[in-house]
Structures are given as structure tokens and as C-alpha cells.
Jmol script that loads the backbone (N, CA, C; Angstrom):
load data "model"
ATOM      1  N   MET A   1     -24.882  -0.982 -13.156  1.00  0.00           N
ATOM      2  CA  MET A   1     -24.018  -2.102 -12.849  1.00  0.00           C
ATOM      3  C   MET A   1     -22.606  -1.619 -12.540  1.00  0.00           C
ATOM      4  N   ARG A   2     -22.162  -0.603 -13.279  1.00  0.00           N
ATOM      5  CA  ARG A   2     -20.821  -0.067 -13.059  1.00  0.00           C
ATOM      6  C   ARG A   2     -20.683   0.526 -11.661  1.00  0.00           C
ATOM      7  N   ASP A   3     -21.756   1.159 -11.175  1.00  0.00           N
ATOM      8  CA  ASP A   3     -21.717   1.731  -9.826  1.00  0.00           C
ATOM      9  C   ASP A   3     -21.623   0.641  -8.763  1.00  0.00           C
ATOM     10  N   TRP A   4     -22.341  -0.457  -8.958  1.00  0.00           N
ATOM     11  CA  TRP A   4     -22.269  -1.567  -8.003  1.00  0.00           C
ATOM     12  C   TRP A   4     -20.861  -2.137  -7.936  1.00  0.00           C
ATOM     13  N   ILE A   5     -20.255  -2.303  -9.084  1.00  0.00           N
ATOM     14  CA  ILE A   5     -18.887  -2.825  -9.126  1.00  0.00           C
ATOM     15  C   ILE A   5     -17.943  -1.863  -8.410  1.00  0.00           C
ATOM     16  N   ALA A   6     -18.115  -0.576  -8.648  1.00  0.00           N
ATOM     17  CA  ALA A   6     -17.261   0.420  -8.002  1.00  0.00           C
ATOM     18  C   ALA A   6     -17.425   0.387  -6.487  1.00  0.00           C
ATOM     19  N   VAL A   7     -18.650   0.247  -6.008  1.00  0.00           N
ATOM     20  CA  VAL A   7     -18.890   0.213  -4.562  1.00  0.00           C
ATOM     21  C   VAL A   7     -18.276  -1.041  -3.945  1.00  0.00           C
ATOM     22  N   ILE A   8     -18.455  -2.191  -4.579  1.00  0.00           N
ATOM     23  CA  ILE A   8     -17.907  -3.442  -4.047  1.00  0.00           C
ATOM     24  C   ILE A   8     -16.381  -3.382  -4.006  1.00  0.00           C
ATOM     25  N   ILE A   9     -15.770  -2.888  -5.078  1.00  0.00           N
ATOM     26  CA  ILE A   9     -14.313  -2.790  -5.109  1.00  0.00           C
ATOM     27  C   ILE A   9     -13.821  -1.796  -4.068  1.00  0.00           C
ATOM     28  N   ALA A  10     -14.540  -0.690  -3.893  1.00  0.00           N
ATOM     29  CA  ALA A  10     -14.137   0.308  -2.903  1.00  0.00           C
ATOM     30  C   ALA A  10     -14.224  -0.254  -1.488  1.00  0.00           C
ATOM     31  N   VAL A  11     -15.289  -0.990  -1.188  1.00  0.00           N
ATOM     32  CA  VAL A  11     -15.437  -1.578   0.141  1.00  0.00           C
ATOM     33  C   VAL A  11     -14.315  -2.586   0.394  1.00  0.00           C
ATOM     34  N   LEU A  12     -14.018  -3.422  -0.591  1.00  0.00           N
ATOM     35  CA  LEU A  12     -12.933  -4.391  -0.430  1.00  0.00           C
ATOM     36  C   LEU A  12     -11.586  -3.675  -0.247  1.00  0.00           C
ATOM     37  N   GLY A  13     -11.366  -2.604  -0.988  1.00  0.00           N
ATOM     38  CA  GLY A  13     -10.128  -1.844  -0.855  1.00  0.00           C
ATOM     39  C   GLY A  13      -9.983  -1.239   0.528  1.00  0.00           C
ATOM     40  N   VAL A  14     -11.057  -0.666   1.039  1.00  0.00           N
ATOM     41  CA  VAL A  14     -11.015  -0.077   2.380  1.00  0.00           C
ATOM     42  C   VAL A  14     -10.759  -1.159   3.427  1.00  0.00           C
ATOM     43  N   LEU A  15     -11.403  -2.313   3.260  1.00  0.00           N
ATOM     44  CA  LEU A  15     -11.185  -3.403   4.220  1.00  0.00           C
ATOM     45  C   LEU A  15      -9.734  -3.881   4.199  1.00  0.00           C
ATOM     46  N   LEU A  16      -9.140  -3.966   3.023  1.00  0.00           N
ATOM     47  CA  LEU A  16      -7.743  -4.386   2.949  1.00  0.00           C
ATOM     48  C   LEU A  16      -6.819  -3.367   3.607  1.00  0.00           C
ATOM     49  N   VAL A  17      -7.058  -2.094   3.373  1.00  0.00           N
ATOM     50  CA  VAL A  17      -6.223  -1.057   3.984  1.00  0.00           C
ATOM     51  C   VAL A  17      -6.377  -1.083   5.504  1.00  0.00           C
ATOM     52  N   LEU A  18      -7.608  -1.233   5.991  1.00  0.00           N
ATOM     53  CA  LEU A  18      -7.821  -1.289   7.439  1.00  0.00           C
ATOM     54  C   LEU A  18      -7.198  -2.539   8.050  1.00  0.00           C
ATOM     55  N   ALA A  19      -7.258  -3.661   7.340  1.00  0.00           N
ATOM     56  CA  ALA A  19      -6.637  -4.890   7.845  1.00  0.00           C
ATOM     57  C   ALA A  19      -5.122  -4.725   7.933  1.00  0.00           C
ATOM     58  N   GLY A  20      -4.521  -4.102   6.936  1.00  0.00           N
ATOM     59  CA  GLY A  20      -3.085  -3.858   6.976  1.00  0.00           C
ATOM     60  C   GLY A  20      -2.702  -2.927   8.107  1.00  0.00           C
ATOM     61  N   ALA A  21      -3.482  -1.880   8.302  1.00  0.00           N
ATOM     62  CA  ALA A  21      -3.200  -0.946   9.399  1.00  0.00           C
ATOM     63  C   ALA A  21      -3.369  -1.633  10.748  1.00  0.00           C
ATOM     64  N   THR A  22      -4.356  -2.512  10.872  1.00  0.00           N
ATOM     65  CA  THR A  22      -4.552  -3.251  12.118  1.00  0.00           C
ATOM     66  C   THR A  22      -3.364  -4.155  12.408  1.00  0.00           C
ATOM     67  N   LEU A  23      -2.851  -4.824  11.371  1.00  0.00           N
ATOM     68  CA  LEU A  23      -1.675  -5.668  11.569  1.00  0.00           C
ATOM     69  C   LEU A  23      -0.470  -4.857  12.033  1.00  0.00           C
ATOM     70  N   ILE A  24      -0.299  -3.680  11.461  1.00  0.00           N
ATOM     71  CA  ILE A  24       0.817  -2.821  11.875  1.00  0.00           C
ATOM     72  C   ILE A  24       0.646  -2.388  13.326  1.00  0.00           C
ATOM     73  N   LEU A  25      -0.570  -2.008  13.709  1.00  0.00           N
ATOM     74  CA  LEU A  25      -0.804  -1.586  15.086  1.00  0.00           C
ATOM     75  C   LEU A  25      -0.640  -2.739  16.067  1.00  0.00           C
ATOM     76  N   LEU A  26      -1.102  -3.923  15.708  1.00  0.00           N
ATOM     77  CA  LEU A  26      -0.952  -5.068  16.594  1.00  0.00           C
ATOM     78  C   LEU A  26       0.510  -5.440  16.780  1.00  0.00           C
ATOM     79  N   ARG A  27       1.299  -5.306  15.717  1.00  0.00           N
ATOM     80  CA  ARG A  27       2.723  -5.603  15.820  1.00  0.00           C
ATOM     81  C   ARG A  27       3.437  -4.554  16.673  1.00  0.00           C
ATOM     82  N   ALA A  28       2.912  -3.328  16.696  1.00  0.00           N
ATOM     83  CA  ALA A  28       3.548  -2.254  17.455  1.00  0.00           C
ATOM     84  C   ALA A  28       3.241  -2.338  18.951  1.00  0.00           C
ATOM     85  N   LEU A  29       2.172  -3.037  19.310  1.00  0.00           N
ATOM     86  CA  LEU A  29       1.840  -3.160  20.729  1.00  0.00           C
ATOM     87  C   LEU A  29       2.895  -3.994  21.436  1.00  0.00           C
ATOM     88  N   PRO A  30       3.154  -3.680  22.686  1.00  0.00           N
ATOM     89  CA  PRO A  30       4.156  -4.469  23.414  1.00  0.00           C
ATOM     90  C   PRO A  30       3.634  -5.880  23.675  1.00  0.00           C
ATOM     91  N   ALA A  31       4.533  -6.837  23.605  1.00  0.00           N
ATOM     92  CA  ALA A  31       4.166  -8.225  23.867  1.00  0.00           C
ATOM     93  C   ALA A  31       4.001  -8.424  25.367  1.00  0.00           C
ATOM     94  N   ARG A  32       3.052  -9.243  25.729  1.00  0.00           N
ATOM     95  CA  ARG A  32       2.811  -9.507  27.153  1.00  0.00           C
ATOM     96  C   ARG A  32       3.609 -10.726  27.569  1.00  0.00           C
ATOM     97  N   THR A  33       4.866 -10.502  27.833  1.00  0.00           N
ATOM     98  CA  THR A  33       5.727 -11.586  28.301  1.00  0.00           C
ATOM     99  C   THR A  33       6.123 -11.296  29.738  1.00  0.00           C
ATOM    100  N   PRO A  34       6.353 -12.336  30.499  1.00  0.00           N
ATOM    101  CA  PRO A  34       6.776 -12.088  31.883  1.00  0.00           C
ATOM    102  C   PRO A  34       8.130 -11.392  31.908  1.00  0.00           C
ATOM    103  N   VAL A  35       8.259 -10.450  32.808  1.00  0.00           N
ATOM    104  CA  VAL A  35       9.487  -9.675  32.931  1.00  0.00           C
ATOM    105  C   VAL A  35      10.413 -10.401  33.908  1.00  0.00           C
ATOM    106  N   ALA A  36      11.647 -10.575  33.495  1.00  0.00           N
ATOM    107  CA  ALA A  36      12.623 -11.228  34.366  1.00  0.00           C
ATOM    108  C   ALA A  36      12.975 -10.301  35.519  1.00  0.00           C
ATOM    109  N   ALA A  37      13.204 -10.900  36.679  1.00  0.00           N
ATOM    110  CA  ALA A  37      13.532 -10.105  37.863  1.00  0.00           C
ATOM    111  C   ALA A  37      14.911  -9.471  37.739  1.00  0.00           C
ATOM    112  N   VAL A  38      15.846 -10.192  37.105  1.00  0.00           N
ATOM    113  CA  VAL A  38      17.197  -9.682  36.935  1.00  0.00           C
ATOM    114  C   VAL A  38      17.446  -9.509  35.441  1.00  0.00           C
ATOM    115  N   PRO A  39      17.754  -8.316  34.992  1.00  0.00           N
ATOM    116  CA  PRO A  39      18.005  -8.125  33.553  1.00  0.00           C
ATOM    117  C   PRO A  39      19.294  -8.814  33.131  1.00  0.00           C
ATOM    118  N   ASP A  40      19.300  -9.284  31.913  1.00  0.00           N
ATOM    119  CA  ASP A  40      20.496  -9.936  31.362  1.00  0.00           C
ATOM    120  C   ASP A  40      21.541  -8.878  31.049  1.00  0.00           C
ATOM    121  N   ASP A  41      22.753  -9.123  31.471  1.00  0.00           N
ATOM    122  CA  ASP A  41      23.832  -8.181  31.193  1.00  0.00           C
ATOM    123  C   ASP A  41      24.443  -8.424  29.824  1.00  0.00           C
ATOM    124  N   ASP A  42      24.275  -9.644  29.274  1.00  0.00           N
ATOM    125  CA  ASP A  42      24.887  -9.923  27.974  1.00  0.00           C
ATOM    126  C   ASP A  42      24.061  -9.383  26.814  1.00  0.00           C
ATOM    127  N   SER A  43      22.928  -8.788  27.071  1.00  0.00           N
ATOM    128  CA  SER A  43      22.136  -8.269  25.961  1.00  0.00           C
ATOM    129  C   SER A  43      22.766  -6.966  25.464  1.00  0.00           C
ATOM    130  N   VAL A  44      23.144  -6.969  24.231  1.00  0.00           N
ATOM    131  CA  VAL A  44      23.785  -5.809  23.627  1.00  0.00           C
ATOM    132  C   VAL A  44      22.819  -5.241  22.594  1.00  0.00           C
ATOM    133  N   THR A  45      22.569  -3.975  22.687  1.00  0.00           N
ATOM    134  CA  THR A  45      21.684  -3.348  21.711  1.00  0.00           C
ATOM    135  C   THR A  45      22.520  -2.843  20.553  1.00  0.00           C
ATOM    136  N   SER A  46      22.064  -3.158  19.367  1.00  0.00           N
ATOM    137  CA  SER A  46      22.776  -2.702  18.179  1.00  0.00           C
ATOM    138  C   SER A  46      22.182  -1.368  17.731  1.00  0.00           C
ATOM    139  N   PRO A  47      22.981  -0.544  17.106  1.00  0.00           N
ATOM    140  CA  PRO A  47      22.451   0.743  16.639  1.00  0.00           C
ATOM    141  C   PRO A  47      21.441   0.506  15.514  1.00  0.00           C
ATOM    142  N   PRO A  48      20.450   1.379  15.407  1.00  0.00           N
ATOM    143  CA  PRO A  48      19.447   1.192  14.348  1.00  0.00           C
ATOM    144  C   PRO A  48      20.078   1.346  12.966  1.00  0.00           C
ATOM    145  N   ALA A  49      19.471   0.658  12.019  1.00  0.00           N
ATOM    146  CA  ALA A  49      19.957   0.719  10.643  1.00  0.00           C
ATOM    147  C   ALA A  49      19.672   2.104  10.060  1.00  0.00           C
ATOM    148  N   PRO A  50      20.474   2.537   9.090  1.00  0.00           N
ATOM    149  CA  PRO A  50      20.205   3.833   8.456  1.00  0.00           C
ATOM    150  C   PRO A  50      18.828   3.841   7.774  1.00  0.00           C
ATOM    151  N   VAL A  51      18.300   5.029   7.603  1.00  0.00           N
ATOM    152  CA  VAL A  51      16.968   5.181   7.020  1.00  0.00           C
ATOM    153  C   VAL A  51      16.918   4.594   5.617  1.00  0.00           C
ATOM    154  N   THR A  52      17.953   4.821   4.813  1.00  0.00           N
ATOM    155  CA  THR A  52      17.930   4.304   3.439  1.00  0.00           C
ATOM    156  C   THR A  52      17.919   2.784   3.426  1.00  0.00           C
ATOM    157  N   ALA A  53      18.619   2.165   4.373  1.00  0.00           N
ATOM    158  CA  ALA A  53      18.625   0.703   4.438  1.00  0.00           C
ATOM    159  C   ALA A  53      17.258   0.173   4.852  1.00  0.00           C
ATOM    160  N   ARG A  54      16.596   0.869   5.775  1.00  0.00           N
ATOM    161  CA  ARG A  54      15.257   0.432   6.198  1.00  0.00           C
ATOM    162  C   ARG A  54      14.247   0.584   5.078  1.00  0.00           C
ATOM    163  N   ILE A  55      14.330   1.672   4.308  1.00  0.00           N
ATOM    164  CA  ILE A  55      13.405   1.862   3.192  1.00  0.00           C
ATOM    165  C   ILE A  55      13.657   0.813   2.119  1.00  0.00           C
ATOM    166  N   ALA A  56      14.927   0.539   1.836  1.00  0.00           N
ATOM    167  CA  ALA A  56      15.259  -0.475   0.829  1.00  0.00           C
ATOM    168  C   ALA A  56      14.783  -1.854   1.259  1.00  0.00           C
ATOM    169  N   SER A  57      14.937  -2.199   2.541  1.00  0.00           N
ATOM    170  CA  SER A  57      14.486  -3.516   2.991  1.00  0.00           C
ATOM    171  C   SER A  57      12.968  -3.605   2.980  1.00  0.00           C
ATOM    172  N   ALA A  58      12.289  -2.506   3.275  1.00  0.00           N
ATOM    173  CA  ALA A  58      10.823  -2.511   3.221  1.00  0.00           C
ATOM    174  C   ALA A  58      10.337  -2.660   1.787  1.00  0.00           C
ATOM    175  N   TRP A  59      11.081  -2.126   0.832  1.00  0.00           N
ATOM    176  CA  TRP A  59      10.695  -2.236  -0.575  1.00  0.00           C
ATOM    177  C   TRP A  59      10.986  -3.631  -1.102  1.00  0.00           C
ATOM    178  N   LYS A  60      12.112  -4.205  -0.693  1.00  0.00           N
ATOM    179  CA  LYS A  60      12.500  -5.531  -1.190  1.00  0.00           C
ATOM    180  C   LYS A  60      11.711  -6.648  -0.529  1.00  0.00           C
ATOM    181  N   GLU A  61      11.450  -6.530   0.750  1.00  0.00           N
ATOM    182  CA  GLU A  61      10.768  -7.572   1.509  1.00  0.00           C
ATOM    183  C   GLU A  61       9.585  -6.963   2.259  1.00  0.00           C
ATOM    184  N   PRO A  62       8.464  -6.722   1.563  1.00  0.00           N
ATOM    185  CA  PRO A  62       7.327  -6.122   2.259  1.00  0.00           C
ATOM    186  C   PRO A  62       6.689  -7.116   3.233  1.00  0.00           C
ATOM    187  N   THR A  63       6.181  -6.589   4.314  1.00  0.00           N
ATOM    188  CA  THR A  63       5.491  -7.418   5.298  1.00  0.00           C
ATOM    189  C   THR A  63       4.084  -7.716   4.778  1.00  0.00           C
ATOM    190  N   PRO A  64       3.415  -8.702   5.360  1.00  0.00           N
ATOM    191  CA  PRO A  64       2.029  -8.965   4.941  1.00  0.00           C
ATOM    192  C   PRO A  64       1.128  -7.741   5.105  1.00  0.00           C
ATOM    193  N   ALA A  65       1.361  -6.930   6.114  1.00  0.00           N
ATOM    194  CA  ALA A  65       0.551  -5.718   6.307  1.00  0.00           C
ATOM    195  C   ALA A  65       0.781  -4.736   5.162  1.00  0.00           C
ATOM    196  N   ASP A  66       2.031  -4.605   4.728  1.00  0.00           N
ATOM    197  CA  ASP A  66       2.327  -3.710   3.607  1.00  0.00           C
ATOM    198  C   ASP A  66       1.650  -4.193   2.331  1.00  0.00           C
ATOM    199  N   ARG A  67       1.651  -5.508   2.124  1.00  0.00           N
ATOM    200  CA  ARG A  67       0.997  -6.057   0.930  1.00  0.00           C
ATOM    201  C   ARG A  67      -0.505  -5.819   0.959  1.00  0.00           C
ATOM    202  N   LEU A  68      -1.120  -5.972   2.136  1.00  0.00           N
ATOM    203  CA  LEU A  68      -2.560  -5.713   2.246  1.00  0.00           C
ATOM    204  C   LEU A  68      -2.870  -4.262   1.915  1.00  0.00           C
ATOM    205  N   ILE A  69      -2.083  -3.349   2.439  1.00  0.00           N
ATOM    206  CA  ILE A  69      -2.319  -1.932   2.170  1.00  0.00           C
ATOM    207  C   ILE A  69      -2.112  -1.631   0.693  1.00  0.00           C
ATOM    208  N   PHE A  70      -1.064  -2.206   0.078  1.00  0.00           N
ATOM    209  CA  PHE A  70      -0.805  -1.977  -1.342  1.00  0.00           C
ATOM    210  C   PHE A  70      -1.984  -2.443  -2.185  1.00  0.00           C
ATOM    211  N   TRP A  71      -2.456  -3.667  -1.962  1.00  0.00           N
ATOM    212  CA  TRP A  71      -3.575  -4.169  -2.767  1.00  0.00           C
ATOM    213  C   TRP A  71      -4.863  -3.418  -2.470  1.00  0.00           C
ATOM    214  N   GLY A  72      -5.024  -2.931  -1.247  1.00  0.00           N
ATOM    215  CA  GLY A  72      -6.188  -2.103  -0.943  1.00  0.00           C
ATOM    216  C   GLY A  72      -6.180  -0.803  -1.720  1.00  0.00           C
ATOM    217  N   VAL A  73      -5.006  -0.190  -1.828  1.00  0.00           N
ATOM    218  CA  VAL A  73      -4.891   1.053  -2.610  1.00  0.00           C
ATOM    219  C   VAL A  73      -5.142   0.776  -4.087  1.00  0.00           C
ATOM    220  N   VAL A  74      -4.630  -0.353  -4.587  1.00  0.00           N
ATOM    221  CA  VAL A  74      -4.883  -0.715  -5.988  1.00  0.00           C
ATOM    222  C   VAL A  74      -6.381  -0.870  -6.231  1.00  0.00           C
ATOM    223  N   LEU A  75      -7.074  -1.549  -5.317  1.00  0.00           N
ATOM    224  CA  LEU A  75      -8.524  -1.710  -5.478  1.00  0.00           C
ATOM    225  C   LEU A  75      -9.249  -0.373  -5.391  1.00  0.00           C
ATOM    226  N   LEU A  76      -8.798   0.528  -4.545  1.00  0.00           N
ATOM    227  CA  LEU A  76      -9.435   1.845  -4.465  1.00  0.00           C
ATOM    228  C   LEU A  76      -9.238   2.639  -5.751  1.00  0.00           C
ATOM    229  N   VAL A  77      -8.075   2.523  -6.359  1.00  0.00           N
ATOM    230  CA  VAL A  77      -7.852   3.201  -7.646  1.00  0.00           C
ATOM    231  C   VAL A  77      -8.754   2.591  -8.724  1.00  0.00           C
ATOM    232  N   LEU A  78      -8.863   1.260  -8.736  1.00  0.00           N
ATOM    233  CA  LEU A  78      -9.753   0.612  -9.703  1.00  0.00           C
ATOM    234  C   LEU A  78     -11.205   1.010  -9.472  1.00  0.00           C
ATOM    235  N   ALA A  79     -11.603   1.175  -8.216  1.00  0.00           N
ATOM    236  CA  ALA A  79     -12.963   1.617  -7.922  1.00  0.00           C
ATOM    237  C   ALA A  79     -13.196   3.033  -8.430  1.00  0.00           C
ATOM    238  N   ALA A  80     -12.197   3.891  -8.282  1.00  0.00           N
ATOM    239  CA  ALA A  80     -12.331   5.266  -8.786  1.00  0.00           C
ATOM    240  C   ALA A  80     -12.437   5.274 -10.309  1.00  0.00           C
ATOM    241  N   ILE A  81     -11.685   4.389 -10.962  1.00  0.00           N
ATOM    242  CA  ILE A  81     -11.784   4.302 -12.424  1.00  0.00           C
ATOM    243  C   ILE A  81     -13.157   3.788 -12.829  1.00  0.00           C
ATOM    244  N   ALA A  82     -13.655   2.752 -12.122  1.00  0.00           N
ATOM    245  CA  ALA A  82     -14.963   2.187 -12.463  1.00  0.00           C
ATOM    246  C   ALA A  82     -16.088   3.182 -12.198  1.00  0.00           C
ATOM    247  N   ALA A  83     -15.947   4.022 -11.181  1.00  0.00           N
ATOM    248  CA  ALA A  83     -16.984   5.005 -10.872  1.00  0.00           C
ATOM    249  C   ALA A  83     -16.931   6.215 -11.794  1.00  0.00           C
ATOM    250  N   GLY A  84     -15.848   6.356 -12.531  1.00  0.00           N
ATOM    251  CA  GLY A  84     -15.730   7.486 -13.441  1.00  0.00           C
ATOM    252  C   GLY A  84     -15.027   8.677 -12.840  1.00  0.00           C
ATOM    253  N   ALA A  85     -14.482   8.522 -11.638  1.00  0.00           N
ATOM    254  CA  ALA A  85     -13.769   9.634 -11.014  1.00  0.00           C
ATOM    255  C   ALA A  85     -12.423   9.866 -11.681  1.00  0.00           C
ATOM    256  N   ILE A  86     -11.866   8.803 -12.241  1.00  0.00           N
ATOM    257  CA  ILE A  86     -10.621   8.901 -12.989  1.00  0.00           C
ATOM    258  C   ILE A  86     -10.921   8.432 -14.406  1.00  0.00           C
ATOM    259  N   THR A  87     -10.602   9.240 -15.361  1.00  0.00           N
ATOM    260  CA  THR A  87     -10.854   8.856 -16.747  1.00  0.00           C
ATOM    261  C   THR A  87      -9.567   8.981 -17.551  1.00  0.00           C
ATOM    262  N   PHE A  88      -9.509   8.195 -18.566  1.00  0.00           N
ATOM    263  CA  PHE A  88      -8.391   8.236 -19.489  1.00  0.00           C
ATOM    264  C   PHE A  88      -8.935   8.547 -20.870  1.00  0.00           C
ATOM    265  N   ASN A  89      -8.359   9.510 -21.523  1.00  0.00           N
ATOM    266  CA  ASN A  89      -8.736   9.860 -22.883  1.00  0.00           C
ATOM    267  C   ASN A  89      -7.539   9.651 -23.790  1.00  0.00           C
ATOM    268  N   LEU A  90      -7.672   8.717 -24.665  1.00  0.00           N
ATOM    269  CA  LEU A  90      -6.620   8.472 -25.637  1.00  0.00           C
ATOM    270  C   LEU A  90      -7.112   8.957 -26.989  1.00  0.00           C
ATOM    271  N   GLY A  91      -6.279   9.666 -27.676  1.00  0.00           N
ATOM    272  CA  GLY A  91      -6.676  10.166 -28.974  1.00  0.00           C
ATOM    273  C   GLY A  91      -5.481  10.354 -29.879  1.00  0.00           C
ATOM    274  N   ALA A  92      -5.771  10.340 -31.118  1.00  0.00           N
ATOM    275  CA  ALA A  92      -4.720  10.581 -32.100  1.00  0.00           C
ATOM    276  C   ALA A  92      -5.311  11.455 -33.199  1.00  0.00           C
ATOM    277  N   ALA A  93      -4.498  12.334 -33.685  1.00  0.00           N
ATOM    278  CA  ALA A  93      -4.951  13.220 -34.747  1.00  0.00           C
ATOM    279  C   ALA A  93      -3.920  13.185 -35.862  1.00  0.00           C
ATOM    280  N   GLY A  94      -4.418  13.034 -37.033  1.00  0.00           N
ATOM    281  CA  GLY A  94      -3.531  13.080 -38.187  1.00  0.00           C
ATOM    282  C   GLY A  94      -3.746  14.387 -38.925  1.00  0.00           C
ATOM    283  N   GLY A  95      -2.720  15.148 -38.985  1.00  0.00           N
ATOM    284  CA  GLY A  95      -2.845  16.440 -39.652  1.00  0.00           C
ATOM    285  C   GLY A  95      -2.559  16.282 -41.140  1.00  0.00           C
ATOM    286  N   ALA A  96      -3.433  16.800 -41.944  1.00  0.00           N
ATOM    287  CA  ALA A  96      -3.236  16.745 -43.387  1.00  0.00           C
ATOM    288  C   ALA A  96      -2.444  17.980 -43.802  1.00  0.00           C
ATOM    289  N   THR A  97      -1.313  17.745 -44.406  1.00  0.00           N
ATOM    290  CA  THR A  97      -0.519  18.863 -44.876  1.00  0.00           C
ATOM    291  C   THR A  97      -0.867  19.090 -46.355  1.00  0.00           C
ATOM    292  N   PRO A  98      -1.021  20.334 -46.731  1.00  0.00           N
ATOM    293  CA  PRO A  98      -1.362  20.607 -48.134  1.00  0.00           C
ATOM    294  C   PRO A  98      -0.157  20.294 -49.037  1.00  0.00           C
ATOM    295  N   VAL A  99      -0.474  19.693 -50.149  1.00  0.00           N
ATOM    296  CA  VAL A  99       0.569  19.363 -51.125  1.00  0.00           C
ATOM    297  C   VAL A  99       0.640  20.495 -52.133  1.00  0.00           C
ATOM    298  N   THR A 100       1.804  21.066 -52.315  1.00  0.00           N
ATOM    299  CA  THR A 100       1.967  22.151 -53.301  1.00  0.00           C
ATOM    300  C   THR A 100       2.718  21.602 -54.489  1.00  0.00           C
ATOM    301  N   ARG A 101       2.287  22.001 -55.658  1.00  0.00           N
ATOM    302  CA  ARG A 101       2.943  21.543 -56.901  1.00  0.00           C
ATOM    303  C   ARG A 101       3.653  22.652 -57.563  1.00  0.00           C
TER     304      ARG A 101
END
end "model"
wireframe off; spacefill off
backbone 0.3
color backbone group
């Protein structure tokens, strides 16, 4: 039963990661809009934001594609735990010290 759960979670995780990657690729494709015959002269291009600002904005406001990829990775980690590929061993040992009189 544990293997079935691991396989189902892994498949769902892979699907979420692929869906997120597809959204990113679709957003990167150029839009098919009609091209104006005369370019606008008032269009001013602003310089790109610094890398640290872009990383901070991506962390603060993730896109739906980023969220899909994040949850897909979480499900893949849970699948690895359920399959036994990742294990956690918690233990405690109490050492008895000899009492001298």
C-alpha cells in the first residue's frame, strides 16, 4: 500500500512540475498581436530591475506557475519519504554515569 501511495504522489508531483513549466513556456512565447505599421515614438523602455529586486519580488509574489512547481516538488519529496528513499531516524540515549561514594 505504501508503494501505491508513493507512486500516486510521485505522478501528481511530476504533473504539477510539468504544468508549471508549461505555464512558464507559454508565457515566454511571443503574443500574436497585429504589428502596427508605424512604431510609437512615445514608447519609452525602462531599464531592467536589478537581479536582487527581481528575486525578492519572485519570492514575495510567486506566479501561479511558481506555485505549481513548488507544490510539485513538495509532493515529490513526500513520495520519496513514502517510498523509503528518504528516512528519518530519531533517537535519544541516556548515559548512566557511575555514582562514586
